[in-house]
C-alpha positions in Angstrom: 57.6 -57.2 -18.2 54.0 -57.0 -16.9 53.2 -54.3 -19.5 54.7 -56.4 -22.3 52.6 -59.4 -21.3 49.5 -57.2 -21.1 50.1 -56.0 -24.7 50.7 -59.5 -26.0 47.5 -60.7 -24.3 45.5 -57.9 -25.9 47.0 -58.6 -29.4 46.1 -62.3 -29.0 42.5 -61.6 -28.0 42.1 -59.1 -30.9 43.6 -61.7 -33.3 41.1 -64.3 -32.2 38.2 -61.9 -32.8 39.5 -61.0 -36.2 40.1 -64.6 -37.2 36.5 -65.5 -36.5 35.3 -62.2 -38.0 32.8 -61.5 -35.4 31.5 -54.5 -34.3 29.0 -52.8 -32.4 27.9 -51.8 -35.9 25.7 -54.8 -36.1 23.9 -53.8 -32.9 22.8 -50.6 -34.6 20.5 -52.4 -37.0 19.3 -49.9 -39.6 16.2 -51.8 -40.5 14.9 -51.8 -36.9 16.5 -48.8 -35.2 17.2 -46.0 -37.7 15.1 -43.4 -39.5 15.6 -42.2 -43.1 16.3 -38.5 -43.2 16.2 -38.1 -47.0 13.5 -35.8 -48.4 11.6 -37.1 -51.4 12.0 -34.2 -53.9 9.0 -35.4 -56.0 6.5 -35.2 -53.1 5.8 -31.4 -53.4 2.4 -30.5 -52.0 1.7 -33.8 -50.4 -0.1 -34.1 -47.0 0.6 -37.5 -45.5 -0.3 -39.6 -42.5 2.7 -41.4 -41.0 2.9 -44.2 -38.4 6.2 -45.2 -36.9 6.2 -47.9 -34.2 8.7 -50.3 -32.5 7.6 -53.2 -30.4 10.3 -54.8 -28.2 11.0 -57.3 -25.6 14.6 -57.1 -24.4 16.0 -58.9 -21.4 19.4 -58.0 -19.9 20.9 -60.6 -17.6 23.9 -58.6 -16.2 26.2 -60.3 -13.7 28.5 -57.3 -13.5 28.5 -55.1 -10.4 28.7 -52.1 -12.7 25.0 -52.2 -13.6 22.1 -54.5 -12.5 20.0 -56.5 -15.0 16.6 -55.5 -16.1 13.9 -56.1 -18.8 12.3 -53.7 -21.3 8.9 -55.1 -22.4 6.8 -52.6 -24.4 6.5 -50.4 -27.4 6.7 -46.8 -28.7 4.5 -45.3 -31.4 4.9 -42.0 -33.2 1.8 -41.0 -35.3 2.3 -37.8 -37.3 1.1 -35.7 -40.2 3.7 -34.4 -42.7 3.4 -31.6 -45.3 6.0 -30.8 -48.0 5.4 -27.3 -49.4 8.7 -27.3 -51.3 10.9 -30.0 -52.8 13.5 -29.2 -50.1 11.2 -28.3 -47.1 9.2 -30.7 -45.0 7.2 -30.3 -41.8 6.1 -33.1 -39.4 3.8 -32.8 -36.4 2.5 -35.5 -34.1 3.2 -37.2 -30.8 5.6 -39.7 -29.3 4.2 -42.2 -26.9 5.9 -45.0 -25.0 4.4 -47.8 -22.9 5.9 -50.6 -20.8 3.7 -53.6 -20.2 2.7 -53.6 -16.6 3.4 -49.9 -16.0 0.5 -47.6 -15.0 2.2 -44.3 -14.6 5.2 -42.5 -15.9 7.3 -39.5 -14.8 6.2 -36.3 -16.5 9.7 -35.2 -17.4 12.5 -36.2 -19.8 13.8 -39.7 -19.3 17.4 -38.7 -19.5 17.3 -37.6 -15.8 15.1 -40.4 -14.4 17.8 -41.6 -11.9 17.8 -38.1 -10.3 14.2 -37.2 -10.8 12.4 -35.9 -7.7 9.1 -34.5 -9.0 5.6 -35.7 -8.2 3.9 -35.2 -11.5 2.9 -38.3 -13.5 1.3 -39.2 -16.7 -1.2 -42.1 -16.8 -1.1 -44.9 -19.3 1.7 -43.6 -21.6 4.7 -41.3 -21.4 3.7 -38.8 -24.1 5.7 -36.0 -25.7 4.9 -33.7 -28.7 6.7 -34.5 -32.0 7.5 -31.6 -34.3 10.2 -31.4 -37.0 11.1 -28.8 -39.6 13.7 -29.9 -42.1 15.2 -27.9 -44.9 17.8 -29.1 -47.4 19.6 -26.0 -48.8 21.7 -28.3 -51.0 21.4 -31.9 -52.0 24.3 -32.7 -49.5 23.1 -30.5 -46.5 20.1 -31.0 -44.2 19.2 -28.7 -41.4 16.7 -29.9 -38.8 14.9 -28.0 -36.0 12.7 -29.7 -33.4 12.7 -33.5 -33.1 16.0 -34.8 -34.5 17.0 -37.9 -36.4 18.6 -39.1 -33.2 19.6 -42.2 -31.2 21.1 -44.8 -33.5 21.0 -42.5 -36.6 24.2 -41.0 -35.1 26.2 -44.3 -35.6 28.2 -43.8 -32.4 30.2 -46.7 -31.0 28.8 -48.5 -27.9 31.2 -46.8 -25.3 29.8 -43.4 -26.4 26.2 -44.3 -27.0 23.9 -47.1 -25.8 21.8 -48.2 -28.7 19.2 -49.3 -26.2 18.3 -45.6 -25.8 16.2 -46.2 -29.0 13.9 -48.3 -26.8 13.8 -46.2 -23.6 15.0 -42.7 -24.2 12.9 -39.7 -25.2 13.3 -38.4 -28.8 16.2 -36.0 -29.1 15.1 -32.4 -29.6 17.0 -29.3 -30.6 19.1 -28.5 -33.8 20.9 -30.9 -36.2 23.2 -30.6 -39.2 23.7 -33.5 -41.6 26.2 -33.4 -44.4 26.2 -36.4 -46.8 29.0 -36.3 -49.4 30.9 -39.1 -51.2 34.0 -38.6 -49.0 32.6 -37.0 -45.9 29.6 -38.0 -43.7 28.8 -35.6 -40.9 26.1 -35.5 -38.2 26.3 -32.8 -35.6 23.5 -32.0 -33.1 22.5 -30.4 -29.8 19.9 -32.2 -27.8 18.1 -30.1 -25.2 17.2 -32.5 -22.4 16.1 -30.3 -19.5 14.7 -26.7 -19.8 14.5 -24.5 -16.7 12.4 -21.5 -15.7 13.5 -18.9 -13.2 13.9 -20.3 -9.7 13.5 -23.9 -10.9 14.7 -26.6 -8.6 16.6 -28.7 -11.1 19.4 -28.1 -13.5 19.5 -27.2 -17.2 20.9 -30.1 -19.2 21.8 -30.6 -22.8 24.1 -32.8 -24.9 26.2 -31.9 -27.9 27.6 -34.4 -30.3 29.4 -34.9 -33.6 29.8 -38.1 -35.6 32.1 -37.8 -38.6 33.4 -40.3 -41.1 36.1 -39.5 -43.6 36.1 -41.9 -46.6 39.5 -42.5 -48.2 37.8 -44.1 -51.2 34.4 -45.2 -52.5 32.4 -47.4 -50.1 31.7 -50.0 -52.9 35.3 -50.8 -53.9 36.8 -54.2 -52.9 38.7 -52.6 -50.0 37.1 -49.5 -48.5 39.0 -47.4 -46.0 37.4 -44.9 -43.6 38.3 -42.9 -40.5 35.6 -42.4 -37.8 35.8 -39.4 -35.5 33.1 -39.1 -32.8 32.6 -36.8 -29.8 29.8 -36.2 -27.3 29.5 -33.6 -24.5 26.9 -33.4 -21.7 26.5 -30.2 -19.7 24.4 -29.5 -16.6 24.1 -26.0 -15.1 21.9 -23.0 -15.4 22.0 -19.4 -14.0 18.4 -18.7 -13.2 17.6 -21.9 -11.2 18.4 -20.2 -7.9 16.2 -22.7 -6.0 18.0 -25.8 -7.2 19.5 -28.1 -4.6 22.6 -28.7 -6.8 23.9 -25.8 -8.8 27.5 -26.9 -9.5 28.3 -26.7 -13.2 29.1 -30.2 -14.6 30.4 -31.0 -18.1 31.7 -34.3 -19.3 33.2 -35.4 -22.7 33.6 -38.7 -24.5 35.5 -38.9 -27.8 36.7 -41.6 -30.2 38.9 -41.7 -33.3 40.1 -44.6 -35.4 40.3 -46.4 -38.7 38.1 -49.0 -40.4 38.4 -51.4 -43.3 35.5 -53.0 -45.2 36.2 -55.9 -47.5 33.4 -56.0 -50.1 33.6 -59.6 -51.3 31.0 -59.5 -54.1 29.7 -62.7 -52.6 25.9 -63.1 -52.0 26.4 -65.2 -48.8 29.2 -63.1 -47.2 28.9 -59.7 -48.9 31.2 -57.8 -46.6 33.7 -58.2 -43.7 34.5 -55.1 -41.5 37.4 -54.4 -39.2 37.6 -51.3 -37.0 39.9 -50.0 -34.3 39.2 -46.9 -32.1 41.0 -45.0 -29.4 38.5 -43.7 -26.9 38.8 -40.9 -24.2 36.9 -39.4 -21.3 37.3 -36.1 -19.6 35.5 -34.4 -16.7 35.7 -30.8 -18.1 33.9 -29.1 -15.2 32.7 -30.2 -11.8 33.8 -33.0 -9.5 30.7 -35.3 -9.4 32.5 -38.3 -11.0 35.6 -40.0 -9.4 37.9 -39.7 -12.5 38.9 -36.5 -14.2 40.1 -38.3 -17.3 40.5 -41.7 -18.8 41.0 -43.6 -22.1 40.3 -46.9 -23.8 40.7 -49.1 -26.9 37.9 -50.8 -28.9 38.8 -53.4 -31.5 36.0 -54.8 -33.5 35.3 -57.2 -36.4 32.1 -58.1 -38.1 30.6 -59.8 -41.1 27.3 -60.2 -42.9 26.4 -63.9 -43.3 23.3 -64.2 -45.4 20.7 -62.2 -43.3 22.8 -62.5 -40.1 25.1 -59.9 -38.6 27.9 -61.6 -36.6 30.3 -59.4 -34.6 32.8 -59.4 -31.8 34.7 -56.8 -29.8 37.7 -56.5 -27.5 37.5 -53.6 -25.1 40.1 -52.3 -22.6 40.1 -49.0 -20.6 41.6 -47.1 -17.8 39.5 -44.7 -15.7 37.0 -44.4 -18.5 33.4 -43.4 -17.7 30.8 -43.7 -20.4 28.4 -40.7 -20.3 25.6 -41.9 -22.6 27.0 -45.3 -23.6 26.5 -48.8 -22.4 27.6 -48.7 -18.8 29.3 -52.1 -19.1 32.1 -50.3 -21.0 32.9 -48.1 -18.0 35.2 -48.4 -15.0 32.6 -47.1 -12.5 29.4 -48.6 -11.1 26.1 -47.0 -12.0 24.2 -47.8 -8.8 27.3 -47.5 -6.5 29.7 -44.9 -7.8 32.3 -46.0 -5.2 32.6 -49.3 -7.1 35.6 -48.8 -9.4 37.6 -51.1 -11.6 41.3 -50.9 -12.4 41.9 -51.3 -16.1 38.9 -53.4 -16.9 38.7 -55.4 -20.2 35.9 -57.2 -21.9 35.2 -59.5 -24.8 31.8 -59.3 -26.5 30.0 -61.3 -29.2 26.8 -60.4 -31.0 24.4 -62.2 -33.4 21.6 -60.3 -35.1 19.0 -61.2 -37.6 16.5 -58.9 -39.3 14.4 -58.8 -42.4 11.5 -57.0 -44.0 8.2 -58.8 -44.0 6.7 -56.5 -46.5 6.6 -52.8 -47.2 6.6 -51.0 -43.9 7.0 -54.1 -41.8 10.2 -55.7 -40.4 11.2 -57.9 -37.5 14.4 -59.1 -35.9 16.2 -60.8 -33.0 19.5 -59.8 -31.3 21.6 -61.7 -28.9 24.7 -60.4 -27.0 27.3 -62.0 -24.7 29.6 -59.8 -22.6 32.6 -61.4 -20.8 34.0 -58.9 -18.3 37.5 -60.3 -17.7 38.3 -58.2 -14.6 35.1 -59.1 -12.8 35.2 -62.7 -14.1 31.5 -62.2 -15.0 29.6 -63.2 -18.1 26.4 -61.2 -18.9 24.0 -61.7 -21.8 21.1 -59.9 -23.5 18.4 -61.0 -25.8 15.9 -58.9 -27.7 13.0 -59.5 -30.1 11.7 -56.6 -32.2 8.9 -55.7 -34.6 9.2 -52.4 -36.6 6.1 -50.9 -38.3 6.7 -47.8 -40.4 4.3 -46.8 -43.2 2.6 -43.7 -44.6 -0.2 -42.9 -47.0 -1.2 -39.9 -49.0 -4.1 -37.9 -47.5 -4.2 -35.1 -50.1 -2.0 -33.4 -52.7 -2.3 -29.6 -53.0 
């Protein structure tokens, strides 16, 4: 009887969200947080100066015991020079620099391991990393990328698998990436090398592997578009030559999701589309015993709509023994600061309102607001962010 009532409650909550048509899709605002990977085939022989910059002020007021609240005030800037010797080959070289207002020094290593970082080497003023990308498109559908990837929110992963805030705080992803863009299949597969080790190093090798796939049952511009998202991300920590490391146990974790989505293209200028999506989500501790759960699962029901220049979205989330590896920790059943803090079958209702627009060529701004109601903890959290994106380039010379 308890199980029956629980199912009825979940159906009612999902129905409310659907009825008001409020997905984490809106949080991944393409204007503010994504990067275009398409090569301009007419730009052969062009040497260009590029400037990409995101300014942000994001405040997270989290009441949950899973994760404490914090604020991100700052900016990142990525100046680069690009050269396109062939219509399907492009090379970019530059630097990635991030600065938080009020900070004077930054750890010298990759930010993905900051909670466990024990080094004593710092950079002053900015956290700086080299930026280098080589992209070749063997066909008009296929792109191969080496070096700095089209990462973070370009992967279009759901929030339990990937926290879109990594676009504000995480280092650029680096490694190898394959992008396939066809009418009925969208594929993004990548390996991000996060921690490199030398012989006798004192820390572990670390990398992530991910795949984000979308099967399209029909064209995306028909009145009722049907698609099937399939997503997976692994993180591995280990290494064989780091014999001086304090912790050498091999650790591998996996998050995955699969579901179905419906997009109603209304042909209306005020409400151009309404989207509904449902995903089953899973977690598995493939190797090691660092985390308290070996496996878990969850359900994410989302609904969203575009209203003029606003994205309005809502979610219902439920899970059992689920741990989010790279996602928003609010979707997990384990505390971040205190791993002994565990929740039994937590559920959450979320609402999101976002607005963004272009101010002119290369300039855009936006504001996002989120409310998270963790039912199990009886805690309401919220987040508010203001953003300014600057992204422009100009021709230096044509050879």
